[in-house]
PADO-889385 format. One line per 3 residues: number of its first residue (from 1); their letters; for each residue x, y, z of C-alpha. Coordinates in Angstrom, 1 decimal. Example, Ala and Ser with C-alpha at 12.3 -4.5 7.8 and 13.67 -1.06 7.14 Angstrom:
BEGIN
1> AS> 12.3 -4.5 7.8 | 13.7 -1.1 7.1 $
//
This chain:
BEGIN
1> XXX> -6.7 12.7 1.6 | -10.1 13.5 0.4 | -12.2 10.7 0.0 $
4> XXX> -15.6 10.5 -2.3 | -18.2 8.9 -1.2 | -18.2 7.1 -4.5 $
7> XXX> -14.6 6.7 -3.6 | -14.5 5.1 -0.5 | -13.8 0.8 -0.3 $
10> XXX> -17.6 -0.3 -0.3 | -16.1 -2.5 2.2 | -13.6 -3.3 5.6 $
13> XXX> -12.9 -6.4 2.4 | -12.7 -4.6 -0.6 | -9.5 -2.5 1.2 $
16> XXX> -7.9 -6.3 2.9 | -7.8 -7.8 -0.4 | -6.5 -5.3 -2.7 $
19> XXX> -4.0 -4.6 0.4 | -3.0 -8.8 0.1 | -1.6 -8.3 -3.2 $
22> XXX> 0.4 -5.0 -2.5 | 3.3 -4.7 -0.9 | 5.1 -2.3 -1.2 $
25> XXX> 4.5 1.1 0.2 | 5.6 4.4 2.0 | 6.7 4.4 5.4 $
28> XXX> 6.2 8.1 6.8 | 6.9 9.1 10.4 | 7.5 12.0 12.7 $
31> XXX> 10.4 13.7 12.2 | 12.5 15.4 15.2 | 11.5 18.8 15.3 $
34> XXX> 11.8 21.2 13.7 | 12.7 18.4 11.2 | 10.7 16.6 7.8 $
37> XXX> 8.8 13.6 8.0 | 11.0 10.8 6.9 | 9.6 8.8 4.1 $
40> XXX> 11.0 5.5 3.7 | 10.3 2.9 1.0 | 9.8 -0.4 2.2 $
43> XXX> 8.5 -4.1 1.2 | 5.7 -5.2 4.7 | 3.9 -8.0 4.7 $
46> XXX> 0.5 -7.1 5.8 | -1.9 -9.8 8.3 | -5.6 -8.6 9.4 $
49> XXX> -4.9 -10.1 12.8 | -4.7 -9.4 15.8 | -7.0 -6.2 16.5 $
52> XXX> -9.9 -5.0 13.9 | -7.5 -3.4 10.9 | -4.7 -6.0 11.5 $
55> XXX> -0.5 -5.5 11.6 | 2.3 -4.8 9.0 | 5.8 -6.1 9.6 $
58> XXX> 8.4 -5.1 7.8 | 12.3 -4.9 8.6 | 14.7 -2.4 7.8 $
61> XXX> 18.5 -1.9 8.8 | 20.1 -0.7 11.7 | 22.2 2.5 10.4 $
64> XXX> 18.9 3.3 8.9 | 18.3 7.3 9.8 | 14.7 7.0 11.3 $
67> XXX> 15.0 5.8 14.0 | 15.4 8.2 16.5 | 12.5 10.0 14.9 $
70> XXX> 10.8 6.6 15.0 | 11.3 5.9 18.4 | 9.9 9.8 19.6 $
73> XXX> 6.4 9.4 17.3 | 5.7 6.4 17.6 | 2.3 6.4 15.2 $
76> XXX> 3.2 6.3 11.5 | 1.2 6.0 8.3 | 2.4 3.2 5.7 $
79> XXX> 0.9 4.1 2.2 | 0.4 2.7 -0.1 | -1.0 3.6 -3.9 $
82> XXX> -0.6 1.3 -7.2 | -3.8 0.9 -10.3 | -2.4 4.2 -11.3 $
85> XXX> -3.1 5.6 -15.0 | -3.8 9.0 -16.4 | -7.3 9.2 -18.0 $
88> XXX> -6.7 11.0 -21.3 | -9.6 14.1 -21.4 | -11.7 13.0 -24.8 $
91> XXX> -12.1 9.1 -22.8 | -14.3 10.8 -20.8 | -16.6 13.2 -22.7 $
94> XXX> -20.1 13.1 -21.8 | -22.0 11.2 -24.3 | -23.2 13.7 -27.4 $
97> XXX> -20.8 16.4 -26.1 | -17.2 17.4 -28.7 | -14.2 15.2 -27.2 $
100> XXX> -12.7 18.4 -26.1 | -15.3 18.8 -23.6 | -14.1 15.5 -21.5 $
103> XXX> -12.1 16.6 -18.7 | -8.6 14.7 -18.1 | -8.5 12.9 -14.7 $
106> XXX> -6.1 10.7 -12.1 | -7.1 7.0 -11.3 | -5.5 5.1 -8.6 $
109> XXX> -6.9 2.9 -5.4 | -4.9 4.2 -2.3 | -4.6 3.1 1.2 $
112> XXX> -2.7 4.5 4.2 | -2.7 2.9 7.5 | -2.3 4.6 10.7 $
115> XXX> 0.3 2.6 12.5 | 1.8 2.6 16.2 | 5.4 1.5 15.9 $
118> XXX> 7.8 -1.4 18.5 | 10.6 -2.3 17.4 | 11.7 -5.8 17.8 $
121> XXX> 15.4 -6.2 18.7 | 14.8 -9.7 20.7 | 17.2 -11.9 18.2 $
124> XXX> 14.6 -14.7 18.1 | 11.2 -12.5 18.1 | 13.2 -10.7 15.1 $
127> XXX> 14.5 -14.5 13.3 | 10.3 -15.1 13.8 | 9.2 -12.7 12.8 $
130> XXX> 11.2 -12.1 9.7 | 11.0 -15.8 8.7 | 7.0 -14.7 8.4 $
133> XXX> 7.6 -12.0 6.1 | 10.0 -14.0 3.2 | 7.2 -17.3 3.7 $
136> XXX> 5.2 -13.9 2.8 | 7.0 -13.4 -0.3 | 8.6 -16.4 -0.8 $
139> XXX> 5.9 -19.3 -0.3 | 7.4 -21.8 -2.5 | 11.0 -21.7 0.4 $
142> XXX> 14.1 -21.6 -1.8 | 15.7 -19.9 1.4 | 16.9 -20.9 4.9 $
145> XXX> 14.9 -20.3 7.2 | 17.3 -17.4 9.8 | 17.7 -18.3 13.6 $
148> XXX> 19.7 -16.7 15.7 | 23.2 -17.7 16.4 | 22.5 -19.6 13.6 $
151> XXX> 23.7 -20.4 10.1 | 23.8 -18.7 7.7 | 22.0 -15.8 8.5 $
154> XXX> 22.1 -15.7 11.6 | 25.1 -13.5 12.3 | 22.8 -11.1 10.2 $
157> XXX> 20.2 -10.2 12.2 | 22.0 -7.6 14.9 | 22.0 -5.5 11.6 $
160> XXX> 18.4 -5.4 11.4 | 15.6 -4.3 13.5 | 12.2 -5.7 12.6 $
163> XXX> 8.6 -3.3 12.6 | 5.5 -4.5 14.3 | 2.9 -1.8 13.2 $
166> XXX> -0.2 -2.4 14.9 | -3.0 -0.5 12.5 | -5.2 1.4 14.7 $
169> XXX> -7.0 3.5 11.8 | -8.0 3.1 8.0 | -8.1 5.3 5.0 $
172> XXX> -8.9 3.3 1.6 | -9.4 5.3 -1.7 | -10.7 3.9 -5.0 $
175> XXX> -10.9 6.9 -7.1 | -12.5 5.5 -10.8 | -16.1 7.2 -12.1 $
178> XXX> -18.0 5.3 -10.5 | -20.0 8.5 -10.2 | -20.4 9.0 -13.9 $
181> XXX> -22.9 7.9 -16.1 | -22.4 4.6 -17.9 | -21.1 5.7 -20.8 $
184> XXX> -18.4 7.6 -19.9 | -17.3 4.7 -17.6 | -17.6 2.6 -21.2 $
187> XXX> -15.0 5.1 -22.7 | -12.8 5.1 -20.1 | -12.3 1.7 -20.1 $
190> XXX> -12.3 1.4 -23.8 | -9.2 4.2 -24.3 | -7.2 2.2 -21.6 $
193> XXX> -8.2 -1.3 -23.1 | -6.3 0.5 -26.0 | -3.8 2.4 -24.9 $
196> XXX> -3.1 -0.8 -22.9 | 0.2 0.8 -20.9 | 1.6 -0.1 -17.8 $
199> XXX> -1.0 0.2 -15.0 | -3.6 0.2 -17.6 | -5.1 -3.3 -17.3 $
202> XXX> -5.4 -2.9 -13.7 | -7.2 0.7 -13.8 | -10.0 -0.3 -16.1 $
205> XXX> -10.5 -4.1 -14.1 | -11.3 -1.5 -10.7 | -14.0 0.8 -13.1 $
208> XXX> -16.0 -2.4 -14.5 | -15.5 -4.5 -11.3 | -17.2 -1.1 -8.9 $
211> XX> -19.4 -0.1 -11.7 | -22.7 -0.2 -9.6 $
//
């Protein structure tokens, strides 16, 4: 992923704050010899500790076909992309230039976490990690806790495997028009606000927030 200096995260707190609100991504696992990579969509919990980059918790069904590849190649990549929008060319026209001279482009935020994967099969540890993941999505509760060998979910634990992903490297990109003149930024924000489609409000907010 190409990251221009103006698209880079301003500080580690920027991508951490964003990732705390975006918890669905795609896990890329190197394929076995001669095979393409496996790409698995999944919900996850990101914790900023331990280590300098934090840790990810997730789970997948035991019959998932990616397990042999993951166990052979435990270095994986978790990719999270959101707050994307298509910017129409006329919105980005330079001040004083004809509208058709504006360059169409894409806005988005992308965070890629390079991780070392650890597969957890111990029933008690699986239950503890699964409860932590559920607590992220349901902090208000409402679902019985998982306990190995106990109803109602203990019997389901053998059908799951937990993933503990220790993050070793982070690449974060906030692709908005912060390197453009303010007049161009204003035109883009106005266009996004007027269109009010999926992701437009979020993209406009990033454009305004990252203005230098």
